[in-house]
N, C-alpha and C positions, 0 to 999 in steps of 0.2 A: 465033894468038890465040882466043882463050876463045868460045865461042857464047852467046847473050845464055840468059839466063834460061829465054826461052818456049821457045827451041831445043831446051836440055837437057831441058827438062821434059816436050818431045815425043817427044825419043829415051828417055827413060825408058818414057813409054806405048807405044812403040813395041818397044820392047826385052821389058815384060809380055805384050803380044800374042804376039810371038815364041816367050815362054816357054811360054803357054797353047797355040802350037800344036805346040808340039815336044815333045812327051809321048813321043815314044821315046826321045829322046835323051838319058839325065839329064846325060850329061858337060856337052854343049852347053846345058842348062838352066842347069846352076849358075854357068857363064863369062858366061851372060846375064844371070845375076841378079847377080852379082859385079860386072858393069858398071854394072846396073841402081843396085846400093846405092853404090857409089864415085860416080855421077852425085849420088844422092839426099844423099849428104854434103855435096856441093860444092853443092845448092841449098841445103839447108839454112844453112849458111856465108853465103849469099847473102842471106838473107834477115835472117837478124843484120844484117848490115852495113845494110840496107835500114832495118830496123827502127831502129837507131841513128840513120843519117840522119832520117827522119822524128821521132824523137824531137828530136833537135837542132833541128830547123825548128819542133818544135811549143815547144821550151823560149826560143824567140825571142820567139813574140807575146807 
């Protein structure tokens, strides 16, 4: 099951903190960055979906 928007947002925050704390291992930092970027793209898509839903609601008024 997909995680909620909020859970994924928090995961990105945690990944970014890990990257900051992991300055000695470039390979690991790149992997963490890739994971964060993939989650970011997913959240961006979620926001577009939410925006479309809000626009539908607003157009019904």
